[in-house]
C-alpha positions, -999 to +999 in steps of 0.1 A: -288+330-827-291+367-836-258+385-830-254+420-817-265+446-843-240+462-867-235+495-849-239+524-874-211+550-875-220+582-857-211+599-890-244+587-904-262+610-880-238+638-876-264+666-880-288+650-856-261+643-830-248+679-832-283+692-828-288+669-797-256+682-782-266+718-788-302+713-775-289+694-744-267+723-737-296+747-739-316+723-716-289+724-689-283+762-691-319+773-693-327+791-660-358+784-641-372+788-606-363+757-586-398+747-578-408+749-615-377+729-625-385+703-599-421+701-611-410+695-647-384+669-636-411+650-617-435+655-645-411+639-671-405+609-649-442+605-646-447+608-683-419+583-691-435+558-667-471+563-679-463+562-716-440+532-713-470+513-699-494+528-725-471+514-753-482+480-742-519+488-740-523+504-706-552+529-710-545+553-681-539+589-689-522+615-667-556+627-655-571+593-648-539+581-631-542+609-605-579+604-600-581+566-599-590+549-566-564+548-537-562+510-541-537+502-568-554+487-599-532+465-621-529+494-646-518+519-620-494+493-604-477+490-638-470+527-639-460+529-602-435+501-607-418+519-637-418+551-617-400+535-589-374+522-613-368+555-630-365+573-597-337+549-587-316+552-618-287+568-599-286+539-575-278+514-603-241+504-606-220+517-634-216+482-648-246+459-647-247+421-641-274+395-648-284+399-611-290+436-617-313+428-647-332+404-626-336+429-598-349+455-622-374+431-637-387+421-603-394+458-596-411+462-630-436+434-623-439+439-585-475+429-574-484+421-610-492+387-626-461+371-643-431+350-635-399+364-621-365+351-632-352+344-667-374+323-688-366+286-692-384+279-724-389+294-759-419+317-760-437+338-787-448+373-790-483+376-804-502+404-821-538+414-813-551+388-837-533+359-819-507+356-847-471+349-835-450+379-846-417+368-830-403+335-817-379+342-788-344+326-788-341+293-769-330+298-732-294+288-739-291+313-768-309+339-746-283+337-719-255+340-744-272+370-760-276+386-726-239+382-719-232+400-752-257+427-743-241+433-709-206+434-724-217+460-749-235+483-724-207+481-699-179+492-723-166+527-721-170+548-753-170+584-764-203+602-761-216+598-796-207+562-799-222+555-764-255+571-775-256+550-807-248+518-787-275+526-762-301+526-790-287+495-806-287+478-772-323+486-766-332+469-799-310+439-790-326+435-755-360+433-770-348+406-793-333+387-764-367+388-746-352+373-714-385+372-694-419+357-699-435+392-693-423+427-688-396+428-714-407+460-730-411+479-698-378+466-685-360+474-717-372+510-717-360+514-681-326+501-692-327+526-721-332+554-696-304+541-675-280+541-705-291+577-714-285+587-677-250+572-679-241+596-707-243+626-683-255+646-713-289+656-699-281+663-663-307+648-640-335+650-666-353+618-675-365+626-711-399+613-719-390+595-751-416+569-742-443+595-751-429+598-786-427+560-789-464+557-778-474+583-804-455+562-830-462+528-815-468+510-848-435+522-862-417+513-830-431+478-830-425+474-867-388+480-861-387+456-831-405+428-850-376+427-875-350+400-869-320+418-883-286+432-875-292+462-897-306+488-874-295+522-889-331+533-896-342+522-861-314+543-846-325+573-867-361+568-855-349+567-819-327+598-823-358+616-837-377+606-805-349+617-783-347+651-799-384+655-796-382+647-759-354+673-754-373+700-773-405+693-754-387+697-721-370+728-732-403+743-743-418+736-709-389+752-691-387+782-715-424+788-710-418+791-673-390+816-678-407+838-704-440+846-686-453+880-675-449+891-639-472+870-618-503+891-610-520+888-576-549+863-580-571+891-566-565+910-599-579+881-619-615+882-631-638+862-609-643+836-636-605+832-641-601+829-603-626+801-604-609+784-634-576+786-615-592+772-583-606+742-603-572+735-618-555+737-584-580+711-571-565+685-595-530+672-601-538+672-638-570+682-656-582+683-692-598+713-709-630+693-714-633+687-676-628+724-670-654+733-696-680+710-681-679+732-649-690+762-670-719+749-693-731+784-701-696+798-711-684+793-747-654+770-749-635+796-769-639+821-740-627+795-714-598+785-736-586+822-737-590+822-699-567+791-696-542+806-720-541+838-700-534+818-668-506+800-686-490+833-697-493+845-661-473+815-650-499+801-627-509+772-649-488+747-670-499+729-701-487+694-710-492+680-745-504+696-777-534+675-788-569+671-775-553+649-748-535+679-733-538+684-696-532+713-672-518+717-637-512+746-613-476+757-610 
């Protein structure tokens, strides 16, 4: 039976932890209009939910999620279930029990194939080639490990130690693998719960799952190890947390440092049309916008979109070709 990880000393990550504290302070003090702040809070919860599902192969994007059929497909149901869990973090008790873990798991796999309840047999985790990458602990060991897990996350600690333990506990929960299915999604909801309990980030749910999806192979490589030495995994997760904080700060800062909003009547006709198209969608990609203007060079349309962002009427999410836009 794998015992709880050797918890690294916070001193190993002093510079990172200090930066996280400073950036968390900036996040909480950054002023913003209430409707913009609410929009970004909701957006982050959405991103956490979507990317948690994408880590395990869900192919939905922010755009396709909002434009899929009203009937919930299995892929959309996965995201909706995680979203429901993350929106209810404040309702979870300060100390969790096995019953709370079961309740959370039931919400994660609601209306999805899969068994509820703790598994009653040893299972395996397979890769895309059908090779067993991890054999789960026998049920008796699993229950013992779960008790250890709950004891660790329910203990009171100082802020830095609690953050390190939250990341170690995420690793340990995935090694426990207490369910037949839904362990990763449940584990990442629990990670968000532990971050919420720190009271370091206010009511922000930081989309660390987006970072993990972008670095999926590294994330899985760490989780496939069967070791108590997790110092590098903790460093990797702290990098992800800092990335999520900075991404949220950038979005809030952009909403503060924009020019005075011009009346839409002062926009050029084409820019008014671009804005109207963006308003018609919850989230839309640049390629979708460009398809509506086949005779206009993409570079020209891109400058139009950038202008709308600077005017504070459009918000950009993401930095790659998969970036999407929405009206503020």
